[in-house]
VEXTOR-81531 format. One line per 8 residues: their letters; for each residue x, y, z of N, C-alpha, C. Coordinates in pm, whole numbers, plus 32768, in hexadecimal, padded with zeros to 4 digits. Layout:
residues N
A	X,Y,Z,X,Y,Z,X,Y,Z; ... $
***
This chain:
residues 313
MEYILAAD	2A79,E0F5,2B5F,2AA7,E174,2B27,2A57,E194,2AA9; 2A27,E20F,2AA0,29DE,E23B,2A29,2A3F,E27E,29C8; 2A21,E271,2946,2A77,E2A7,28DF,2A28,E301,2880; 2A70,E362,2847,2A34,E3C3,27EC,2A8A,E3CA,276F; 2A4A,E3CA,26FC,2A8E,E3E0,267D,2A75,E470,2652; 2AE0,E4B8,2635,2AD5,E542,2606,2B12,E54A,257B; 2AD2,E597,2523,2B02,E59E,2499,2AFB,E62C,2464; 2B5B,E64B,240F,2B60,E6CA,23C6,2B70,E6A5,2334 $
IGGTKLAV	2B04,E6B1,22E7,2B03,E683,225D,2B01,E6FA,21FF; 2B68,E705,21AD,2B72,E773,214E,2B95,E743,20C4; 2BA5,E7A1,2069,2BC2,E77D,1FE0,2C50,E74C,1FC9; 2CAC,E76C,2024,2D36,E741,2018,2D55,E6C7,206C; 2D26,E6C8,20E8,2D45,E65A,2143,2CCB,E631,2194; 2CD0,E5B6,21C0,2C6C,E580,221C,2CB8,E555,2299; 2CA0,E599,2307,2CE5,E57A,2385,2C82,E53F,23E8; 2CAA,E4D2,2427,2C55,E490,248A,2CA9,E46E,2504 $
ALFRADGV	2C70,E481,2579,2CB5,E45E,25F5,2C57,E411,2651; 2C8F,E3B1,2699,2C46,E366,26FE,2C6E,E39A,2787; 2C0C,E3C8,27D3,2C23,E3FE,2859,2BE2,E3A7,28C3; 2C20,E3A3,2936,2BD8,E378,29AD,2B85,E3EF,29DA; 2B19,E3D3,2A22,2ABF,E43F,2A4C,2B01,E4A0,2AAB; 2B71,E478,2AEA,2BB7,E4D2,2B47,2C1A,E52C,2B00; 2C1E,E527,2A7B,2C71,E585,2A30,2CF8,E552,2A07; 2D12,E4D2,2A12,2D8F,E499,29E2,2D7A,E46C,2951 $
MVSSTVKK	2DCC,E4A3,28F7,2DC7,E478,286C,2E10,E3F3,2860; 2DC7,E38B,2840,2E00,E305,2839,2E52,E2F4,27BA; 2E1A,E31F,274A,2E61,E314,26CB,2E1D,E36F,2665; 2E62,E389,25F7,2E2B,E3DF,258F,2E60,E3B6,2508; 2E1B,E3E1,249F,2E47,E3C2,2419,2E1C,E432,23BB; 2E69,E446,2352,2E48,E4A9,22EC,2E4D,E466,2265; 2DE2,E475,2217,2DDA,E43C,2191,2DC8,E4AD,212B; 2DF6,E494,20B2,2DD6,E4EF,2046,2D42,E4E6,2029 $
SETEDGEL	2CFF,E556,2021,2C6E,E555,2013,2C44,E528,1F88; 2BC5,E503,1F7C,2B88,E4DB,1EFD,2B29,E54A,1ED1; 2B3C,E57E,1E5A,2AEF,E5F3,1E2E,2A91,E5D8,1DB9; 2A8C,E55B,1D8A,2A3B,E53E,1D14,29C1,E4E7,1D31; 29D1,E485,1D86,2968,E421,1D9E,293C,E424,1E30; 28BD,E443,1E48,2889,E44E,1ED0,288E,E3CD,1F1E; 2871,E35D,1EDC,2875,E2DC,1F20,2904,E2B5,1F45; 2961,E2D2,1EED,29EC,E2B6,1F0C,2A1B,E309,1F82 $
LYHLFTNA	29EF,E386,1F89,2A15,E3DB,1FFA,29DB,E3A3,207C; 295E,E378,2077,291F,E33F,20EF,296B,E2C3,211F; 298E,E26C,20C3,29D5,E1F1,20EA,2A65,E20E,2112; 2AA1,E274,20D9,2B26,E29E,2105,2B20,E2C6,2198; 2AB7,E310,21BB,2AA7,E33B,2246,2A8B,E2C5,22A3; 2A2C,E270,2282,2A0B,E200,22DB,2A81,E19F,22E7; 2ACC,E18C,227B,2B42,E135,2282,2BAC,E170,22DF; 2BBB,E1F4,22DB,2C1A,E236,2335,2BEE,E224,23C6 $
CDELCTKA	2B6C,E230,23DF,2B37,E21A,2466,2B53,E18B,2494; 2B37,E12A,243E,2B4C,E09E,2461,2BE0,E081,2478; 2C35,E0C1,242A,2CC6,E0AF,243A,2CF3,E0D9,24C5; 2CC2,E14B,24F3,2CE8,E17C,2578,2CAD,E122,25E6; 2C31,E0F7,25D2,2BF2,E0A0,2636,2C3A,E01A,2641; 2C5B,DFE0,25D0,2CA1,DF5F,25D0,2D29,DF6A,2614; 2D70,DFD5,25F5,2DF3,DFEC,2631,2DEB,DFF6,26C8; 2D7E,E032,26FA,2D6E,E046,278A,2D22,DFD3,27CD $
GVERTGIK	2CF3,DF72,277F,2CA6,DF04,27B9,2C1C,DF2E,27E7; 2BE0,DF8E,27A0,2B5C,DFC2,27C5,2AF6,DF94,275E; 2A87,DF59,278C,2A1C,DF32,2732,29CB,DFAD,2709; 2982,DFA0,269B,292C,E00E,2671,28C7,E032,26DD; 2899,DFCF,2727,2838,DFE9,2791,2875,E035,2806; 28FB,E03B,280B,293E,E086,2875,294A,E11A,2858; 2923,E141,27DE,2927,E1CF,27B8,28A4,E210,27E5; 28AF,E26E,2842,2839,E2B0,287A,281B,E336,2839 $
GISIGLPG	287B,E369,27EC,2863,E3E8,27A9,28B7,E3F3,272B; 287D,E42C,26C2,28C5,E44C,2647,28A6,E4DD,2627; 290E,E52B,2613,28FE,E5BB,25FC,294E,E5E1,2581; 290C,E621,2520,2948,E639,249D,293B,E6CB,2476; 29AA,E705,244B,29AA,E78C,2414,29B5,E787,237D; 295D,E7D1,2337,295B,E7D3,22A6,295A,E863,2273; 2997,E87C,2201,298B,E902,21C7,2900,E917,218D; 28DC,E994,2177,285F,E9B0,2131,27E4,E9AC,2188 $
IVDVDKGV	2773,E989,214B,26F1,E98E,218D,26CF,E906,21C9; 26AE,E907,2249,268C,E88D,2291,2607,E8A0,22D8; 25AF,E83C,22CD,2535,E83B,231E,255B,E7FC,23A3; 2571,E84F,2407,25A4,E820,2487,2540,E7C6,24CC; 24C1,E7E7,24C6,245A,E799,250C,2448,E70E,24D0; 244A,E704,244D,2435,E683,240B,24B7,E639,23ED; 2527,E67F,23F9,25A6,E63F,23DC,25B9,E622,2349; 2594,E684,22F6,259C,E674,2265,2606,E6D2,222C $
AVFQNNLP	265D,E69D,21D7,26BE,E6F0,218E,2675,E72A,2116; 2645,E7A5,2124,25EE,E7DF,20BE,263B,E804,2040; 26A4,E855,2050,26F3,E87E,1FDC,2780,E89F,2008; 27E0,E85C,1FCA,286D,E877,1FE2,28AF,E890,1F5B; 28E3,E909,1F49,2919,E92F,1EC7,298D,E8D6,1E9B; 29DD,E8A6,1EFB,2A53,E857,1ED8,2A47,E7C4,1EFD; 29CB,E797,1F19,29B1,E70A,1F34,293C,E6DA,1EDF; 2935,E658,1EC2,28CC,E624,1E68,284A,E5FD,1EB0 $
WRDFPIKE	282B,E63D,1F20,27AF,E621,1F68,2748,E68E,1F4E; 26D0,E664,1F28,265F,E6BF,1F18,25E8,E681,1F60; 25BA,E6C2,1FC9,254C,E68C,201C,256A,E5FE,2049; 25E6,E5E8,2072,2612,E562,2099,25F0,E549,212C; 25A1,E4E3,214B,2573,E4C9,21D5,25DC,E481,2229; 2649,E4C4,2246,26B9,E480,2286,2695,E44E,2311; 2647,E499,235C,2620,E46A,23E2,25CE,E3EB,23D9; 256E,E3E7,237F,251B,E370,236E,256E,E2F8,2344 $
RLSGIFTE	25CB,E30E,22E7,261D,E29F,22B7,2675,E269,2326; 26B2,E2C2,2373,270B,E295,23DE,26BE,E252,244F; 2644,E27F,2468,25F3,E243,24D3,25D6,E1B0,24B9; 25D9,E18A,243B,25BF,E0FF,2419,2632,E0A2,2438; 26AC,E0D7,2446,271F,E07F,2462,275F,E09B,24EA; 2751,E116,251C,277F,E135,25A3,2701,E148,25F9; 26C8,E0D8,261E,2641,E0D7,2656,2635,E116,26E1; 26A4,E121,2729,26A0,E159,27B1,26CF,E1EA,27B5 $
ADIKVDND	26EE,E222,2742,272C,E2A7,273F,26C7,E317,272B; 26D8,E380,2779,2695,E3FF,275F,26E9,E446,26F5; 26AB,E479,268D,26F6,E4B0,261C,26D5,E542,2609; 2740,E594,2601,2731,E624,25EB,277D,E64A,256C; 273D,E69D,251C,277B,E6CE,24A1,276B,E766,249E; 27D7,E7AE,247E,27D0,E83F,247C,2834,E875,2418; 282A,E8F6,23FC,2889,E93A,23A7,2914,E934,23E5; 297B,E924,2393,2A03,E912,23C8,2A38,E98F,2410 $
VYMAAWGE	2A10,EA06,23E3,2A3D,EA7F,2428,29FE,EA88,24B2; 2981,EA5D,24BF,293F,EA5C,2541,2984,E9F8,259E; 29AB,E986,2567,29F3,E924,25B9,2A78,E95D,25E9; 2AC2,E99C,258F,2B43,E9D5,25B5,2B32,EA43,261E; 2ACB,EA96,260B,2AB0,EB00,266C,2A92,EAC5,26F5; 2A46,EA59,26F8,2A25,EA19,2777,2AA2,E9E1,27BA; 2AFE,E9AC,2769,2B7C,E97B,27A0,2BCB,E9EA,27E3; 2BD5,EA5D,27A1,2C1D,EACE,27DB,2BD6,EB03,2858 $
YKQRGFAE	2B53,EB02,2855,2B04,EB33,28C6,2B1B,EADC,2942; 2B0E,EA59,2931,2B1B,E9FE,29A4,2BAD,E9F2,29D0; 2C0B,E9FC,2973,2C98,E9F4,2997,2CBE,EA67,29F4; 2C7B,EAD7,29E6,2C95,EB4A,2A3D,2C49,EB41,2AC1; 2BFB,EAD9,2AD3,2BAF,EACA,2B4E,2B37,EB26,2B55; 2B0A,EB5A,2AE2,2A99,EBB5,2ADF,2A16,EB69,2AF8; 29B7,EBAD,2B36,2931,EB77,2B4B,28C7,EBE2,2B34; 28DE,EC58,2B6D,2880,ECC8,2B5E,28B9,ED37,2B06 $
ESLVYVTL	2938,ED2D,2AE4,2979,ED96,2A96,294C,ED93,2A03; 2975,EDFB,29BA,295A,EE02,292B,29DE,EDF7,28DE; 29D9,EDB7,286B,2A50,EDA1,2818,2A27,EDA4,2786; 2A7A,EDE2,2733,2A69,EDDD,26A2,2AE4,ED99,2668; 2ACD,ED32,2618,2B3A,ECE9,25D7,2B37,ED09,2542; 2BA6,ED3C,250F,2BB2,ED5E,2481,2C15,ECFE,2442; 2BED,ECBA,23D8,2C46,EC5D,2395,2C69,EC92,230B; 2CEA,EC92,22ED,2D1B,ECC2,226C,2D72,EC56,222E $
STGISCCS	2D44,EC22,21BC,2D93,EBC0,2172,2D6E,EBD0,20DF; 2D32,EB6A,20A1,2D05,EB7A,2016,2C8E,EBD7,200E; 2C4B,EBED,207D,2BDF,EC4D,2089,2BE8,EC90,210F; 2B83,ECE1,212F,2B81,ED22,21B2,2AF3,ED1E,21E7; 2AE7,ECFB,2266,2A65,ECF1,22A7,2A79,ED05,233B; 2A0C,ED0E,2386,2A1A,ED1B,2416,29A4,ECDC,245D; 29B3,ECCA,24DE,2948,EC97,2534,294C,ECE5,25B6; 28D8,ED0B,25E8,28CD,ED53,2667,2889,ECFB,26CE $
IIGGQFVR	28C0,ECFA,2747,2885,ECB1,27B7,2872,ED13,2829; 27F9,ED1B,285A,27D9,ED76,28C8,2795,ED28,2938; 27D0,ED2D,29AE,2796,ECE6,2A1F,2788,EC52,2A08; 27E6,EC18,29BE,27E3,EB88,29A5,2784,EB5D,2938; 274B,EBBC,28ED,26EC,EB9D,2882,271E,EBD7,27FE; 270F,EB89,2794,2732,EBB8,270F,26D0,EC23,26E1; 2706,EC88,269E,26B1,ECEC,265B,26A1,ECBC,25CA; 262E,EC7F,25AD,2618,EC44,2529,25C3,EC9E,24CE $
GAGMAGEI	257F,ED00,2509,2525,ED51,24B9,24B9,ECFA,247C; 2497,ED14,23FE,2435,ECC1,23B8,2478,EC49,2376; 24F7,EC34,2394,253C,EBBE,2362,25C1,EBD7,231E; 25DE,EC54,22FA,2658,EC70,22AD,26B0,ECD8,22F2; 26A1,ECEA,2373,26F1,ED4E,23BA,2787,ED2C,23B0; 27D7,ED92,2395,2868,ED80,2393,28A8,ED7F,230A; 2858,ED8B,22A0,2892,ED87,2219,28CB,EE0F,21F3; 2930,EE39,223E,2969,EEBE,222B,29B7,EECA,21A9 $
GFGIVDDR	29DC,EE5A,216D,2A27,EE5E,20F0,29DC,EEA3,2080; 2956,EEA5,208B,2904,EEE4,2024,28F3,EF79,203C; 2927,EFAD,20AB,2919,F039,20CB,2962,F092,2067; 2925,F105,2045,2960,F163,1FE6,29C4,F1BC,202E; 2A3B,F1CA,1FF4,2AA6,F212,203A,2AC6,F29B,2001; 2A99,F2B7,1F85,2AB8,F33C,1F4D,2A54,F360,1EE1; 2A68,F3D6,1EA5,2A0B,F409,1E40,2A0B,F3B7,1DBF; 2A6F,F362,1DAE,2A72,F30D,1D36,2A19,F293,1D46 $
MLSLETQV	29D6,F287,1DB9,297C,F217,1DD8,29C7,F193,1DE2; 2A46,F19B,1E04,2A94,F121,1E1A,2A75,F0E9,1EA3; 2A73,F065,1EAD,2A56,F025,1F2D,2AD5,F013,1F7F; 2AC3,EFFD,2000,2B35,EFE7,2058,2B84,EF6D,202A; 2B3F,EF05,1FFF,2B85,EE8B,1FD5,2BDD,EEA4,1F5C; 2BB1,EEF9,1EFF,2C02,EF14,1E89,2C7C,EF6A,1EAA; 2C80,EFA1,1F22,2CF0,EFF3,1F4B,2D54,EFAA,1FA4; 2D25,EF4D,1FF6,2D7D,EF19,205F,2D8F,EE82,2061 $
SGPAMEAK	2D3F,EE36,2017,2D4E,EDA5,201D,2DD5,ED7A,1FE6; 2DFE,ED00,2008,2E7C,ECCC,1FD6,2E85,ECD0,1F3E; 2E20,EC9B,1EF5,2E24,ECA0,1E63,2E25,ED2F,1E2C; 2DDE,ED8B,1E71,2DDC,EE16,1E43,2E67,EE55,1E4C; 2EAC,EE3C,1EBB,2F32,EE74,1EC9,2F94,EE33,1E68; 2F81,EDB1,1E4F,2FD6,ED6E,1DEC,2FC3,EDAD,1D62; 2F45,EDC7,1D3D,2F29,EE01,1CBA,2F6B,EE8B,1CAD; 2F65,EED9,1D18,2FA6,EF5D,1D16,303D,EF4E,1D07 $
GKTAFADP	3076,EEEB,1D4A,3106,EED5,1D41,3131,EEAB,1CB5; 30E1,EE57,1C75,3102,EE2A,1BED,3103,EEA0,1B8D; 30A5,EEFD,1BA1,30A1,EF74,1B4C,3113,EFD3,1B6C; 3128,EFED,1BED,318E,F04F,1C17,321A,F024,1BEF; 3235,EFA1,1BF8,32BD,EF71,1BDD,32C8,EF30,1B52; 325A,EF36,1B05,3258,EEFC,1A7F,328B,EE6C,1A80; 325A,EE21,1AE4,3286,ED97,1AF7,320B,ED3E,1B0D; 31E5,ECEF,1AA8,316D,EC9A,1AB5,317B,EC2B,1B1B $
DMTLHDIM	31F5,EC11,1B48,320C,EBA7,1BAB,3218,EBDE,1C3A; 3204,EC5F,1C4A,320F,EC9C,1CCF,31A8,EC61,1D2E; 31D4,EC3B,1DA5,317A,EC06,1E0C,3171,EC67,1E81; 3110,EC4F,1ED7,3105,ECA3,1F4E,3182,EC95,1FA5; 31B9,EC1E,1FAA,3234,EC08,1FF5,32A5,EC61,1FBF; 32AE,EC6A,1F3A,3314,ECBF,1EFD,32FD,ED52,1F20; 3280,ED7B,1F1C,325F,EE06,1F3B,3282,EE25,1FCC; 3264,EDC7,2025,3283,EDDD,20B2,331A,EDE5,20C9 $
DRYYANDD	3365,ED93,2083,33F8,ED9B,208F,3428,EE26,2067; 33F0,EE5A,1FFD,3417,EEE0,1FCF,33E6,EF4C,2031; 3373,EF33,206B,333E,EF90,20CF,339B,EF9A,2147; 33C7,EF26,2177,3422,EF25,21EA,34A9,EF66,21C7; 34CC,EF64,2145,3549,EFA2,2119,3533,F035,20F4; 34BB,F069,2110,3499,F0F7,20F8,349C,F11E,2065; 3479,F0BF,200D,3468,F0E1,1F81,33F1,F141,1F73; 3402,F1AF,1F2C,339C,F217,1F25,3316,F1E4,1EEE $
QAVFILNE	331B,F195,1E84,329E,F166,1E47,3256,F104,1EA2; 32A1,F0AC,1EE2,3263,F04D,1F3F,3229,F096,1FB7; 3272,F0F8,1FE9,3241,F147,2059,31C0,F18F,2034; 31B9,F1C3,1FBA,313F,F207,1F8C,30C8,F1A7,1F8B; 30DD,F12F,1F55,3071,F0CB,1F4E,3040,F0A7,1FDA; 309C,F08D,2035,3075,F064,20BB,303A,F0D9,210A; 306F,F14F,20F9,3038,F1C2,2141,2FA9,F1DF,2117; 2F8D,F1CD,2097,2F04,F1DF,2065,2EA6,F17B,20A8 $
AVRALAKQ	2ED3,F0FF,20B5,2E82,F098,20F6,2E71,F0B7,218B; 2EDC,F0E1,21CB,2ED7,F100,225A,2E74,F171,2275; 2E75,F1D9,2222,2E17,F247,2236,2D87,F21A,2228; 2D6B,F1C7,21C5,2CE3,F194,21B2,2CB8,F13E,2229; 2D14,F0EC,225A,2CF4,F096,22CD,2CDF,F0E9,234B; 2D34,F14D,235E,2D27,F1A1,23D6,2CA3,F1EB,23D7; 2C74,F218,2363,2BF3,F25C,235C,2B82,F1FE,2381; 2B8B,F17F,2352,2B24,F11E,2376,2B25,F101,240C $
VHHTLLLL	2B9B,F0F1,2444,2BA7,F0D7,24D4,2B75,F150,2522; 2B8F,F1C7,24EF,2B60,F242,2531,2AC7,F243,2538; 2A85,F223,24C9,29F2,F21C,24C9,29C0,F1B5,252E; 2A03,F142,2530,29DB,F0D6,258B,29EB,F100,261D; 2A59,F142,2638,2A74,F16F,26C1,2A0B,F1D3,26F0; 29E7,F230,2699,2983,F294,26BE,28F7,F257,26CC; 28D8,F1F5,2678,2854,F1B8,267A,283E,F15C,26F1; 28A1,F108,270F,2890,F0A0,2774,28E2,F0B4,27F3 $
DPHAIVLG	294D,F101,27EC,29A6,F114,285E,29CA,F08F,28A0; 29FB,F02E,2852,2A16,EFA9,288A,2A8F,EFA9,28E7; 2A94,EF43,293C,2B06,EF33,2994,2B84,EF0C,2947; 2B72,EEC7,28D6,2BE6,EE9F,2885,2BBD,EE97,27F3; 2C16,EEC3,279B,2C08,EEAE,270C,2C7F,EE5A,26E1; 2C65,EDDF,26BA,2CCF,ED81,2698,2CE1,ED7E,2601; 2D5B,ED95,25D4,2D7A,ED8F,2546,2DBE,ED09,2529; 2D75,ECB2,24E2,2DA6,EC2C,24C7,2D9E,EC0A,2433 $
GGVFNNHP	2D9F,EB8A,2415,2DA5,EB5E,238A,2E34,EB56,235A; 2E47,EB18,22E6,2ECD,EAFA,22B6,2F28,EB72,22A7; 2EF5,EBE2,2274,2F4A,EC57,225D,2F7C,EC90,22E1; 2F22,ECA8,233F,2F4A,ECDF,23C1,2F9C,EC7B,2411; 2F76,EBFB,240D,2FBE,EB97,245C,304F,EB89,242F; 3065,EB91,23AD,30ED,EB81,2379,313B,EC03,2374; 30F5,EC73,2385,3138,ECF5,237D,3105,ED50,23EE; 312B,ED31,246A,30FB,ED80,24DC,3123,EE12,24D7 $
RLVEAVKN	3187,EE33,2487,31AD,EEC0,247A,3139,EF12,2442; 30E4,EED3,23F2,306F,EF19,23BD,300B,EF3A,242A; 3000,EEE5,248E,2FA8,EF02,2500,2FD6,EF81,2545; 3059,EF8A,255A,308F,F002,259A,307C,F07D,2542; 3086,F06A,24BF,3073,F0DB,2463,2FE3,F10E,2469; 2F83,F0B2,246E,2EF6,F0DA,247A,2EE0,F121,2500; 2F1B,F0EC,2568,2F0D,F129,25ED,2F46,F1B7,25EE; 2FB9,F1CB,25B2,2FF7,F24F,25AF,2FA6,F2B1,255B $
ELADYLQH	2F72,F280,24EA,2F1E,F2D5,2496,2E9F,F2FE,24E0; 2E64,F29E,2525,2DE8,F2B9,256F,2E00,F320,25DD; 2E74,F31D,261A,2E93,F37C,2686,2E87,F40C,2655; 2EA6,F424,25D5,2E9B,F4AB,259E,2E0A,F4D8,2592; 2DAC,F477,258B,2D1E,F498,257E,2CDC,F4AE,2605; 2D21,F48B,2670,2CE3,F488,26F5,2D1E,F4F5,274F; 2D1C,F56F,271F,2D55,F5DD,276C,2CF3,F618,27D2; 2C74,F602,27BE,2C11,F636,281E,2C27,F5F3,28A5 $
PLFKGKEK	2C1F,F63E,2913,2C38,F605,2999,2BE1,F58C,29BA; 2B68,F585,297F,2B11,F512,299B,2B49,F48F,2964; 2B99,F499,28FB,2BC5,F41F,28B6,2C5C,F40C,28B6; 2CA5,F46C,28E2,2D37,F465,28DD,2D6A,F3E9,2928; 2DBF,F39E,28E6,2DFA,F327,2924,2DAF,F2A5,290A; 2D38,F2AF,28CD,2CEB,F235,28B8,2D24,F1DC,2849; 2D87,F210,2800,2DC9,F1BB,279E,2E0F,F144,27E1; 2E26,F14F,2864,2E66,F0E1,28AE,2E0D,F066,28B6 $
RIETSLLK	2D8E,F077,2893,2D34,F004,2895,2D47,EFAA,281B; 2D92,EFD7,27BA,2DB0,EF82,2747,2E17,EF1A,2771; 2DFA,EE9C,2754,2E51,EE2F,277E,2E6B,EDD0,270A; 2EDC,ED8B,2710,2EF6,ED1F,26B2,2EAB,ECA2,26E0; 2E9A,EC45,2685,2E58,EBC7,26A6,2EAD,EB76,2707; 2E6E,EB3D,276C,2EB4,EAE4,27C8,2EC0,EA57,278F; 2E61,EA30,273B,2E5B,E9A6,270B,2E89,E996,267B; 2EA6,EA08,2639,2EDB,EA07,25B1,2E85,E9B0,2554 $
GNAGLWGA	2EC7,E95A,2504,2E80,E909,24A4,2E26,E89F,24DE; 2E2D,E889,255F,2DD9,E826,25A0,2D60,E862,25E5; 2D47,E8E2,25D3,2CD6,E922,2617,2C53,E8DD,25F5; 2C42,E8B5,2577,2BC7,E871,254F,2BB4,E7EB,2593; 2C20,E79E,259E,2C17,E71B,25E0,2BF6,E72A,2674; 2C3D,E787,26B6,2C24,E799,2745,2B9B,E7D6,275E; 2B70,E82E,2704,2AEB,E865,2712,2A81,E7FA,2706; 2A95,E79D,26A8,2A38,E72D,2698,2A35,E6D8,2717 $
FFRFGTRK	2AAA,E6BD,274F,2AAF,E670,27CC,2A67,E6B9,283D; 2A81,E73C,2849,2A47,E78A,28B7,29B0,E793,28B2; 2972,E76E,2843,28E0,E76C,283E,28A8,E6FC,2894; 2900,E69D,28BB,28D7,E62F,2911,2921,E62B,2997; 29A5,E639,2991,29F5,E61F,2A08,2A43,E698,2A37; 2A94,E683,2A9F,2AEC,E6E9,2AD6,2B77,E6AF,2AE7; 2BDB,E706,2AEB,2C64,E6D9,2AFC,2C7E,E6AE,2B8C; 2CD7,E64F,2B9A,2CFE,E621,2C1F,2D68,E67C,2C5B $
KDSVEESN	2DC1,E6B3,2C06,2E30,E705,2C36,2E22,E793,2C00; 2E76,E7EC,2C33,2E6F,E878,2C0B,2EAE,E891,2B84; 2EFF,E836,2B54,2F45,E84C,2AD6,2F28,E7DC,2A75; 2EF4,E7FF,29FF,2EDF,E79A,2997,2F61,E756,2973; 2FCB,E7A7,2964,304B,E76E,293A,3080,E70A,29A0; 3070,E727,2A21,30A4,E6CE,2A87,305A,E649,2A88; 2FD7,E64E,2A7A,2F89,E5D3,2A85,2F83,E587,2A02; 2FAA,E5C8,2992,2F9E,E589,2910,3019,E5A5,28B9 $
PIYCLTNE	3083,E55A,28CC,30FC,E576,2880,30EF,E565,27EA; 3087,E51D,27BB,3074,E50B,272C,3013,E571,26F4; 2FFD,E5DB,273E,2F93,E63C,271F,2FA3,E683,269A; 301D,E69C,266B,302E,E6F8,25FA,3013,E6B8,2573; 2FBA,E6FA,2527,2FA2,E6D6,249B,2FBA,E753,2448; 2FEA,E743,23D0,300C,E7B8,237F,2F90,E7F3,233E; 2F96,E875,2325,2F2D,E8BC,22DC,2F70,E92B,228D; 2FB6,E907,2226,300B,E966,21DF,2FBA,E9B8,217B $
V	2FDA,EA38,2174,2FA2,EA90,210E,3010,EAF1,20E5 $
***
């Protein structure tokens, strides 16, 4: 039996899972990430891998693939962590380092949003279809897949958070990210301890100020999705990441707002292509696995009862 290690490494958590090549998740672990020392982060990751292998009775030589999702800029061909804003790696040769200890493993390293997008793409059974995955949490970004291929552009495709949303030259990220909405809530409610969770509670209770904050974000998101829909006409636009995963009502709000923009007969009804994430906080892990293997069963949950890992925002 061949085994694959899949990892989703971020500034808050480091998640690693051991898979059989047929898509059965054998075991998984989540560690608090290391944000100060690059060597400590590397050893935290390799120790987590060894922990899962030891638990399953698998030698390092039994690992045939290692697939890692990282935030920020990644040299996919060389397997180098070029720059991660919330991690202590700068031009870190993670593929080269891992090749020295997992000698039988093919190693893939990619941006974490691309990994999550691939997870959603393969989970839907797509092969020739097009999909855009939008992640909203502490930031906002997206990945487009067309005909089973990533749209990478010259290397930075998908950084929609930097897009300008109005005449004030404000970016999309400053309008809709989790921290941006928290900052607006702290000002609106004159409460320095206000969290996004608190704002959402007030939103669900129809508090006027919370509704205003969320409606402003929804309109900005719907405009971005509208541009994406007109440009690519994808089969699916998946809204994922911590904010959407924990608050699916926002997905419906974006969909309803978008419907108002699609009155022309050519586009009417295409808001139905907006979908929630199927894999939630584990999209990155499953996407990393899918770069090597395929699932044995039709349902991740059925074949992997330990599948769920948290991704709170």
